[in-house]
N, CA, C and O atoms as a GROMACS GRO file, in nm:
protein
  468
    1UNK      N    1 -19.960  17.366   3.752
    1UNK     CA    2 -19.971  17.507   3.782
    1UNK      C    3 -19.945  17.592   3.659
    1UNK      O    4 -19.997  17.703   3.648
    2UNK      N    5 -19.863  17.540   3.567
    2UNK     CA    6 -19.837  17.616   3.445
    2UNK      C    7 -19.965  17.638   3.366
    2UNK      O    8 -19.987  17.746   3.312
    3UNK      N    9 -20.049  17.533   3.359
    3UNK     CA   10 -20.175  17.548   3.285
    3UNK      C   11 -20.265  17.651   3.351
    3UNK      O   12 -20.330  17.730   3.282
    4UNK      N   13 -20.269  17.650   3.483
    4UNK     CA   14 -20.352  17.748   3.555
    4UNK      C   15 -20.304  17.890   3.525
    4UNK      O   16 -20.385  17.980   3.505
    5UNK      N   17 -20.174  17.909   3.522
    5UNK     CA   18 -20.119  18.042   3.496
    5UNK      C   19 -20.158  18.091   3.358
    5UNK      O   20 -20.185  18.209   3.340
    6UNK      N   21 -20.160  18.001   3.259
    6UNK     CA   22 -20.189  18.040   3.122
    6UNK      C   23 -20.338  18.045   3.093
    6UNK      O   24 -20.385  18.135   3.023
    7UNK      N   25 -20.414  17.949   3.146
    7UNK     CA   26 -20.554  17.933   3.106
    7UNK      C   27 -20.657  17.996   3.200
    7UNK      O   28 -20.767  18.032   3.156
    8UNK      N   29 -20.625  18.009   3.327
    8UNK     CA   30 -20.725  18.051   3.425
    8UNK      C   31 -20.748  18.202   3.423
    8UNK      O   32 -20.656  18.281   3.401
    9UNK      N   33 -20.873  18.240   3.448
    9UNK     CA   34 -20.908  18.382   3.467
    9UNK      C   35 -20.882  18.423   3.611
    9UNK      O   36 -20.843  18.536   3.638
   10UNK      N   37 -20.906  18.329   3.702
   10UNK     CA   38 -20.885  18.354   3.845
   10UNK      C   39 -20.824  18.229   3.907
   10UNK      O   40 -20.850  18.117   3.865
   11UNK      N   41 -20.741  18.252   4.008
   11UNK     CA   42 -20.678  18.143   4.080
   11UNK      C   43 -20.695  18.168   4.230
   11UNK      O   44 -20.678  18.280   4.278
   12UNK      N   45 -20.728  18.063   4.302
   12UNK     CA   46 -20.734  18.070   4.448
   12UNK      C   47 -20.625  17.979   4.503
   12UNK      O   48 -20.609  17.866   4.458
   13UNK      N   49 -20.551  18.030   4.599
   13UNK     CA   50 -20.448  17.952   4.665
   13UNK      C   51 -20.501  17.917   4.803
   13UNK      O   52 -20.536  18.004   4.883
   14UNK      N   53 -20.506  17.787   4.830
   14UNK     CA   54 -20.564  17.737   4.954
   14UNK      C   55 -20.454  17.675   5.038
   14UNK      O   56 -20.375  17.594   4.990
   15UNK      N   57 -20.449  17.714   5.164
   15UNK     CA   58 -20.353  17.656   5.258
   15UNK      C   59 -20.428  17.613   5.383
   15UNK      O   60 -20.492  17.694   5.450
   16UNK      N   61 -20.418  17.483   5.414
   16UNK     CA   62 -20.485  17.426   5.532
   16UNK      C   63 -20.634  17.457   5.532
   16UNK      O   64 -20.691  17.492   5.635
   17UNK      N   65 -20.696  17.445   5.415
   17UNK     CA   66 -20.840  17.462   5.403
   17UNK      C   67 -20.890  17.605   5.396
   17UNK      O   68 -21.011  17.627   5.390
   18UNK      N   69 -20.800  17.702   5.396
   18UNK     CA   70 -20.840  17.843   5.390
   18UNK      C   71 -20.782  17.908   5.265
   18UNK      O   72 -20.667  17.882   5.229
   19UNK      N   73 -20.861  17.993   5.201
   19UNK     CA   74 -20.813  18.068   5.085
   19UNK      C   75 -20.721  18.178   5.136
   19UNK      O   76 -20.763  18.266   5.212
   20UNK      N   77 -20.596  18.173   5.093
   20UNK     CA   78 -20.498  18.274   5.138
   20UNK      C   79 -20.475  18.382   5.033
   20UNK      O   80 -20.422  18.488   5.064
   21UNK      N   81 -20.515  18.354   4.909
   21UNK     CA   82 -20.504  18.454   4.802
   21UNK      C   83 -20.596  18.412   4.690
   21UNK      O   84 -20.610  18.293   4.660
   22UNK      N   85 -20.660  18.511   4.627
   22UNK     CA   86 -20.748  18.483   4.514
   22UNK      C   87 -20.751  18.606   4.424
   22UNK      O   88 -20.783  18.717   4.469
   23UNK      N   89 -20.718  18.584   4.296
   23UNK     CA   90 -20.721  18.694   4.200
   23UNK      C   91 -20.682  18.638   4.064
   23UNK      O   92 -20.668  18.516   4.048
   24UNK      N   93 -20.665  18.726   3.967
   24UNK     CA   94 -20.620  18.682   3.835
   24UNK      C   95 -20.473  18.642   3.844
   24UNK      O   96 -20.403  18.691   3.933
   25UNK      N   97 -20.426  18.555   3.756
   25UNK     CA   98 -20.284  18.518   3.760
   25UNK      C   99 -20.191  18.640   3.754
   25UNK      O  100 -20.091  18.646   3.824
   26UNK      N  101 -20.226  18.735   3.669
   26UNK     CA  102 -20.143  18.855   3.654
   26UNK      C  103 -20.131  18.931   3.787
   26UNK      O  104 -20.021  18.970   3.826
   27UNK      N  105 -20.242  18.952   3.855
   27UNK     CA  106 -20.240  19.026   3.981
   27UNK      C  107 -20.164  18.948   4.088
   27UNK      O  108 -20.087  19.007   4.164
   28UNK      N  109 -20.186  18.817   4.095
   28UNK     CA  110 -20.115  18.736   4.194
   28UNK      C  111 -19.964  18.742   4.170
   28UNK      O  112 -19.886  18.751   4.265
   29UNK      N  113 -19.923  18.738   4.044
   29UNK     CA  114 -19.781  18.747   4.012
   29UNK      C  115 -19.725  18.883   4.051
   29UNK      O  116 -19.614  18.892   4.104
   30UNK      N  117 -19.800  18.989   4.024
   30UNK     CA  118 -19.756  19.124   4.059
   30UNK      C  119 -19.742  19.140   4.211
   30UNK      O  120 -19.643  19.196   4.259
   31UNK      N  121 -19.840  19.090   4.286
   31UNK     CA  122 -19.842  19.108   4.431
   31UNK      C  123 -19.743  19.018   4.504
   31UNK      O  124 -19.674  19.062   4.595
   32UNK      N  125 -19.737  18.890   4.463
   32UNK     CA  126 -19.667  18.791   4.543
   32UNK      C  127 -19.557  18.715   4.469
   32UNK      O  128 -19.490  18.630   4.528
   33UNK      N  129 -19.538  18.744   4.341
   33UNK     CA  130 -19.445  18.664   4.261
   33UNK      C  131 -19.299  18.684   4.293
   33UNK      O  132 -19.218  18.593   4.274
   34UNK      N  133 -19.265  18.800   4.340
   34UNK     CA  134 -19.125  18.826   4.368
   34UNK      C  135 -19.054  18.885   4.247
   34UNK      O  136 -19.118  18.934   4.154
   35UNK      N  137 -18.926  18.880   4.251
   35UNK     CA  138 -18.843  18.944   4.149
   35UNK      C  139 -18.809  18.846   4.037
   35UNK      O  140 -18.831  18.726   4.048
   36UNK      N  141 -18.755  18.900   3.930
   36UNK     CA  142 -18.700  18.817   3.824
   36UNK      C  143 -18.569  18.758   3.876
   36UNK      O  144 -18.505  18.816   3.964
   37UNK      N  145 -18.530  18.644   3.821
   37UNK     CA  146 -18.406  18.579   3.862
   37UNK      C  147 -18.316  18.562   3.741
   37UNK      O  148 -18.358  18.511   3.638
   38UNK      N  149 -18.192  18.606   3.754
   38UNK     CA  150 -18.093  18.585   3.649
   38UNK      C  151 -18.012  18.461   3.690
   38UNK      O  152 -17.956  18.455   3.799
   39UNK      N  153 -18.008  18.363   3.599
   39UNK     CA  154 -17.934  18.240   3.624
   39UNK      C  155 -17.820  18.231   3.524
   39UNK      O  156 -17.842  18.238   3.403
   40UNK      N  157 -17.699  18.215   3.573
   40UNK     CA  158 -17.580  18.205   3.489
   40UNK      C  159 -17.522  18.066   3.512
   40UNK      O  160 -17.485  18.031   3.624
   41UNK      N  161 -17.513  17.987   3.406
   41UNK     CA  162 -17.464  17.850   3.418
   41UNK      C  163 -17.326  17.836   3.356
   41UNK      O  164 -17.280  17.921   3.280
   42UNK      N  165 -17.262  17.726   3.390
   42UNK     CA  166 -17.129  17.693   3.335
   42UNK      C  167 -17.027  17.803   3.365
   42UNK      O  168 -16.953  17.846   3.276
   43UNK      N  169 -17.025  17.847   3.489
   43UNK     CA  170 -16.930  17.952   3.527
   43UNK      C  171 -16.804  17.890   3.585
   43UNK      O  172 -16.805  17.778   3.635
   44UNK      N  173 -16.696  17.964   3.578
   44UNK     CA  174 -16.572  17.921   3.642
   44UNK      C  175 -16.576  17.963   3.788
   44UNK      O  176 -16.655  18.049   3.827
   45UNK      N  177 -16.491  17.902   3.869
   45UNK     CA  178 -16.486  17.941   4.010
   45UNK      C  179 -16.436  18.085   4.024
   45UNK      O  180 -16.475  18.155   4.118
   46UNK      N  181 -16.350  18.128   3.932
   46UNK     CA  182 -16.300  18.267   3.934
   46UNK      C  183 -16.415  18.365   3.908
   46UNK      O  184 -16.429  18.465   3.978
   47UNK      N  185 -16.498  18.335   3.807
   47UNK     CA  186 -16.613  18.422   3.779
   47UNK      C  187 -16.709  18.423   3.897
   47UNK      O  188 -16.759  18.529   3.935
   48UNK      N  189 -16.735  18.307   3.954
   48UNK     CA  190 -16.827  18.300   4.069
   48UNK      C  191 -16.777  18.386   4.184
   48UNK      O  192 -16.855  18.455   4.249
   49UNK      N  193 -16.648  18.381   4.210
   49UNK     CA  194 -16.589  18.460   4.319
   49UNK      C  195 -16.602  18.610   4.292
   49UNK      O  196 -16.645  18.685   4.379
   50UNK      N  197 -16.565  18.652   4.171
   50UNK     CA  198 -16.575  18.794   4.135
   50UNK      C  199 -16.720  18.841   4.132
   50UNK      O  200 -16.750  18.954   4.170
   51UNK      N  201 -16.811  18.753   4.086
   51UNK     CA  202 -16.953  18.787   4.082
   51UNK      C  203 -17.005  18.809   4.224
   51UNK      O  204 -17.079  18.905   4.249
   52UNK      N  205 -16.968  18.721   4.316
   52UNK     CA  206 -17.011  18.734   4.456
   52UNK      C  207 -16.957  18.862   4.518
   52UNK      O  208 -17.025  18.925   4.600
   53UNK      N  209 -16.835  18.902   4.482
   53UNK     CA  210 -16.779  19.027   4.533
   53UNK      C  211 -16.860  19.147   4.484
   53UNK      O  212 -16.885  19.241   4.559
   54UNK      N  213 -16.900  19.142   4.357
   54UNK     CA  214 -16.976  19.253   4.297
   54UNK      C  215 -17.123  19.252   4.341
   54UNK      O  216 -17.184  19.357   4.361
   55UNK      N  217 -17.180  19.131   4.355
   55UNK     CA  218 -17.322  19.114   4.389
   55UNK      C  219 -17.332  19.020   4.508
   55UNK      O  220 -17.352  18.900   4.490
   56UNK      N  221 -17.320  19.072   4.630
   56UNK     CA  222 -17.317  18.987   4.750
   56UNK      C  223 -17.442  18.903   4.773
   56UNK      O  224 -17.436  18.804   4.846
   57UNK      N  225 -17.555  18.940   4.715
   57UNK     CA  226 -17.679  18.864   4.737
   57UNK      C  227 -17.691  18.744   4.644
   57UNK      O  228 -17.789  18.669   4.653
   58UNK      N  229 -17.594  18.725   4.556
   58UNK     CA  230 -17.599  18.613   4.462
   58UNK      C  231 -17.582  18.480   4.534
   58UNK      O  232 -17.509  18.470   4.633
   59UNK      N  233 -17.649  18.377   4.483
   59UNK     CA  234 -17.633  18.241   4.532
   59UNK      C  235 -17.548  18.164   4.432
   59UNK      O  236 -17.570  18.174   4.311
   60UNK      N  237 -17.451  18.089   4.481
   60UNK     CA  238 -17.364  18.010   4.394
   60UNK      C  239 -17.381  17.863   4.432
   60UNK      O  240 -17.360  17.825   4.548
   61UNK      N  241 -17.419  17.781   4.333
   61UNK     CA  242 -17.434  17.637   4.351
   61UNK      C  243 -17.347  17.568   4.247
   61UNK      O  244 -17.388  17.555   4.131
   62UNK      N  245 -17.228  17.524   4.286
   62UNK     CA  246 -17.138  17.463   4.190
   62UNK      C  247 -17.099  17.564   4.084
   62UNK      O  248 -17.040  17.668   4.115
   63UNK      N  249 -17.132  17.534   3.958
   63UNK     CA  250 -17.097  17.625   3.848
   63UNK      C  251 -17.214  17.713   3.806
   63UNK      O  252 -17.211  17.773   3.698
   64UNK      N  253 -17.318  17.720   3.889
   64UNK     CA  254 -17.436  17.801   3.858
   64UNK      C  255 -17.451  17.915   3.958
   64UNK      O  256 -17.443  17.896   4.080
   65UNK      N  257 -17.474  18.034   3.904
   65UNK     CA  258 -17.497  18.153   3.986
   65UNK      C  259 -17.643  18.195   3.966
   65UNK      O  260 -17.693  18.194   3.853
   66UNK      N  261 -17.709  18.232   4.074
   66UNK     CA  262 -17.848  18.278   4.068
   66UNK      C  263 -17.859  18.406   4.149
   66UNK      O  264 -17.810  18.413   4.262
   67UNK      N  265 -17.925  18.507   4.090
   67UNK     CA  266 -17.943  18.633   4.162
   67UNK      C  267 -18.076  18.696   4.123
   67UNK      O  268 -18.113  18.697   4.006
   68UNK      N  269 -18.148  18.746   4.222
   68UNK     CA  270 -18.274  18.815   4.197
   68UNK      C  271 -18.245  18.958   4.153
   68UNK      O  272 -18.152  19.022   4.203
   69UNK      N  273 -18.327  19.007   4.060
   69UNK     CA  274 -18.310  19.143   4.008
   69UNK      C  275 -18.443  19.217   4.021
   69UNK      O  276 -18.549  19.166   3.985
   70UNK      N  277 -18.435  19.338   4.071
   70UNK     CA  278 -18.554  19.420   4.095
   70UNK      C  279 -18.618  19.468   3.966
   70UNK      O  280 -18.741  19.468   3.953
   71UNK      N  281 -18.536  19.510   3.868
   71UNK     CA  282 -18.591  19.570   3.746
   71UNK      C  283 -18.492  19.554   3.631
   71UNK      O  284 -18.386  19.492   3.645
   72UNK      N  285 -18.528  19.610   3.516
   72UNK     CA  286 -18.447  19.595   3.395
   72UNK      C  287 -18.309  19.659   3.410
   72UNK      O  288 -18.211  19.608   3.356
   73UNK      N  289 -18.300  19.771   3.482
   73UNK     CA  290 -18.168  19.834   3.498
   73UNK      C  291 -18.075  19.747   3.581
   73UNK      O  292 -17.955  19.743   3.556
   74UNK      N  293 -18.129  19.678   3.679
   74UNK     CA  294 -18.046  19.588   3.759
   74UNK      C  295 -18.002  19.468   3.675
   74UNK      O  296 -17.888  19.421   3.688
   75UNK      N  297 -18.090  19.418   3.590
   75UNK     CA  298 -18.055  19.309   3.499
   75UNK      C  299 -17.946  19.356   3.403
   75UNK      O  300 -17.851  19.283   3.376
   76UNK      N  301 -17.960  19.479   3.352
   76UNK     CA  302 -17.859  19.534   3.261
   76UNK      C  303 -17.723  19.544   3.329
   76UNK      O  304 -17.621  19.516   3.266
   77UNK      N  305 -17.720  19.584   3.456
   77UNK     CA  306 -17.595  19.593   3.531
   77UNK      C  307 -17.530  19.456   3.542
   77UNK      O  308 -17.408  19.443   3.526
   78UNK      N  309 -17.610  19.355   3.570
   78UNK     CA  310 -17.558  19.218   3.580
   78UNK      C  311 -17.502  19.173   3.445
   78UNK      O  312 -17.393  19.116   3.439
   79UNK      N  313 -17.576  19.198   3.337
   79UNK     CA  314 -17.532  19.156   3.205
   79UNK      C  315 -17.406  19.230   3.162
   79UNK      O  316 -17.318  19.171   3.098
   80UNK      N  317 -17.395  19.358   3.195
   80UNK     CA  318 -17.274  19.435   3.164
   80UNK      C  319 -17.153  19.377   3.236
   80UNK      O  320 -17.046  19.365   3.177
   81UNK      N  321 -17.171  19.341   3.362
   81UNK     CA  322 -17.062  19.281   3.438
   81UNK      C  323 -17.019  19.149   3.374
   81UNK      O  324 -16.899  19.123   3.360
   82UNK      N  325 -17.116  19.066   3.336
   82UNK     CA  326 -17.084  18.938   3.274
   82UNK      C  327 -17.011  18.958   3.141
   82UNK      O  328 -16.918  18.884   3.109
   83UNK      N  329 -17.053  19.059   3.063
   83UNK     CA  330 -16.987  19.087   2.935
   83UNK      C  331 -16.842  19.129   2.958
   83UNK      O  332 -16.753  19.085   2.886
   84UNK      N  333 -16.818  19.214   3.058
   84UNK     CA  334 -16.681  19.256   3.090
   84UNK      C  335 -16.594  19.137   3.132
   84UNK      O  336 -16.474  19.135   3.107
   85UNK      N  337 -16.659  19.039   3.196
   85UNK     CA  338 -16.586  18.920   3.241
   85UNK      C  339 -16.573  18.816   3.130
   85UNK      O  340 -16.508  18.713   3.148
   86UNK      N  341 -16.635  18.844   3.013
   86UNK     CA  342 -16.625  18.752   2.900
   86UNK      C  343 -16.720  18.635   2.905
   86UNK      O  344 -16.702  18.537   2.832
   87UNK      N  345 -16.822  18.642   2.990
   87UNK     CA  346 -16.920  18.533   3.000
   87UNK      C  347 -17.053  18.583   2.941
   87UNK      O  348 -17.132  18.649   3.009
   88UNK      N  349 -17.076  18.550   2.814
   88UNK     CA  350 -17.196  18.600   2.747
   88UNK      C  351 -17.285  18.487   2.697
   88UNK      O  352 -17.363  18.506   2.604
   89UNK      N  353 -17.275  18.370   2.757
   89UNK     CA  354 -17.358  18.256   2.717
   89UNK      C  355 -17.415  18.191   2.844
   89UNK      O  356 -17.375  18.223   2.956
   90UNK      N  357 -17.508  18.101   2.824
   90UNK     CA  358 -17.568  18.026   2.935
   90UNK      C  359 -17.629  18.118   3.041
   90UNK      O  360 -17.614  18.096   3.161
   91UNK      N  361 -17.698  18.223   2.994
   91UNK     CA  362 -17.763  18.319   3.083
   91UNK      C  363 -17.913  18.313   3.059
   91UNK      O  364 -17.959  18.324   2.945
   92UNK      N  365 -17.990  18.296   3.166
   92UNK     CA  366 -18.135  18.288   3.157
   92UNK      C  367 -18.196  18.389   3.254
   92UNK      O  368 -18.150  18.404   3.366
   93UNK      N  369 -18.301  18.457   3.208
   93UNK     CA  370 -18.377  18.546   3.296
   93UNK      C  371 -18.513  18.482   3.318
   93UNK      O  372 -18.590  18.463   3.224
   94UNK      N  373 -18.541  18.447   3.444
   94UNK     CA  374 -18.665  18.376   3.477
   94UNK      C  375 -18.763  18.472   3.543
   94UNK      O  376 -18.730  18.543   3.637
   95UNK      N  377 -18.885  18.470   3.491
   95UNK     CA  378 -18.993  18.546   3.553
   95UNK      C  379 -19.053  18.461   3.664
   95UNK      O  380 -19.048  18.338   3.656
   96UNK      N  381 -19.110  18.523   3.767
   96UNK     CA  382 -19.177  18.445   3.870
   96UNK      C  383 -19.297  18.372   3.810
   96UNK      O  384 -19.356  18.418   3.711
   97UNK      N  385 -19.333  18.259   3.869
   97UNK     CA  386 -19.445  18.179   3.821
   97UNK      C  387 -19.551  18.167   3.930
   97UNK      O  388 -19.530  18.205   4.044
   98UNK      N  389 -19.664  18.113   3.891
   98UNK     CA  390 -19.771  18.088   3.989
   98UNK      C  391 -19.722  17.989   4.094
   98UNK      O  392 -19.764  17.995   4.210
   99UNK      N  393 -19.635  17.897   4.055
   99UNK     CA  394 -19.577  17.805   4.154
   99UNK      C  395 -19.498  17.882   4.259
   99UNK      O  396 -19.506  17.850   4.378
  100UNK      N  397 -19.422  17.984   4.217
  100UNK     CA  398 -19.350  18.068   4.312
  100UNK      C  399 -19.446  18.138   4.407
  100UNK      O  400 -19.421  18.148   4.527
  101UNK      N  401 -19.557  18.189   4.351
  101UNK     CA  402 -19.660  18.254   4.433
  101UNK      C  403 -19.715  18.155   4.535
  101UNK      O  404 -19.725  18.186   4.654
  102UNK      N  405 -19.751  18.037   4.488
  102UNK     CA  406 -19.806  17.933   4.575
  102UNK      C  407 -19.710  17.902   4.690
  102UNK      O  408 -19.750  17.901   4.806
  103UNK      N  409 -19.586  17.878   4.658
  103UNK     CA  410 -19.488  17.843   4.761
  103UNK      C  411 -19.466  17.958   4.859
  103UNK      O  412 -19.452  17.934   4.979
  104UNK      N  413 -19.464  18.080   4.809
  104UNK     CA  414 -19.448  18.196   4.897
  104UNK      C  415 -19.569  18.209   4.990
  104UNK      O  416 -19.554  18.239   5.109
  105UNK      N  417 -19.688  18.187   4.937
  105UNK     CA  418 -19.810  18.205   5.016
  105UNK      C  419 -19.826  18.098   5.123
  105UNK      O  420 -19.878  18.126   5.231
  106UNK      N  421 -19.782  17.976   5.095
  106UNK     CA  422 -19.797  17.870   5.196
  106UNK      C  423 -19.672  17.854   5.281
  106UNK      O  424 -19.670  17.777   5.377
  107UNK      N  425 -19.566  17.928   5.245
  107UNK     CA  426 -19.443  17.925   5.324
  107UNK      C  427 -19.372  17.792   5.320
  107UNK      O  428 -19.329  17.740   5.422
  108UNK      N  429 -19.360  17.736   5.201
  108UNK     CA  430 -19.299  17.604   5.188
  108UNK      C  431 -19.209  17.600   5.065
  108UNK      O  432 -19.198  17.697   4.991
  109UNK      N  433 -19.144  17.485   5.046
  109UNK     CA  434 -19.061  17.459   4.929
  109UNK      C  435 -19.098  17.322   4.875
  109UNK      O  436 -19.161  17.242   4.944
  110UNK      N  437 -19.057  17.295   4.752
  110UNK     CA  438 -19.078  17.165   4.691
  110UNK      C  439 -18.945  17.093   4.685
  110UNK      O  440 -18.846  17.149   4.639
  111UNK      N  441 -18.943  16.968   4.731
  111UNK     CA  442 -18.820  16.889   4.729
  111UNK      C  443 -18.795  16.836   4.588
  111UNK      O  444 -18.878  16.850   4.499
  112UNK      N  445 -18.678  16.774   4.570
  112UNK     CA  446 -18.646  16.716   4.439
  112UNK      C  447 -18.744  16.606   4.400
  112UNK      O  448 -18.764  16.579   4.282
  113UNK      N  449 -18.806  16.542   4.500
  113UNK     CA  450 -18.904  16.436   4.474
  113UNK      C  451 -19.042  16.493   4.439
  113UNK      O  452 -19.134  16.418   4.408
  114UNK      N  453 -19.056  16.626   4.445
  114UNK     CA  454 -19.184  16.689   4.414
  114UNK      C  455 -19.278  16.700   4.531
  114UNK      O  456 -19.396  16.729   4.514
  115UNK      N  457 -19.227  16.678   4.652
  115UNK     CA  458 -19.308  16.686   4.772
  115UNK      C  459 -19.287  16.822   4.840
  115UNK      O  460 -19.182  16.884   4.825
  116UNK      N  461 -19.388  16.867   4.915
  116UNK     CA  462 -19.373  16.990   4.991
  116UNK      C  463 -19.279  16.966   5.109
  116UNK      O  464 -19.288  16.864   5.177
  117UNK      N  465 -19.190  17.061   5.133
  117UNK     CA  466 -19.096  17.047   5.245
  117UNK      C  467 -19.138  17.137   5.358
  117UNK      O  468 -19.072  17.140   5.462
   0.00000   0.00000   0.00000
């Protein structure tokens, strides 16, 4: 899917034999890609707790925190909070991908084995 996102002029997403979306990768990402995701790794349990208090929609998996951000100002707010807490490393901002669009359009997830769930 990464190659399709980079190389294709148009992409069609097919679910159960029917085209559910078709457009340029850029338009599909804009329409169906969702928000950017801020991922913070190697966090302490104390930081995770305080982060959840400040941002209730955050997901915490072990020492990794993940939160969707609507726009740059929301990302800036998250980064400012992390700086105040002294955590300024292991931070990644992920853009939605065509795989995210595909999964959203077919209403499924991919398991660790790479199979649709």
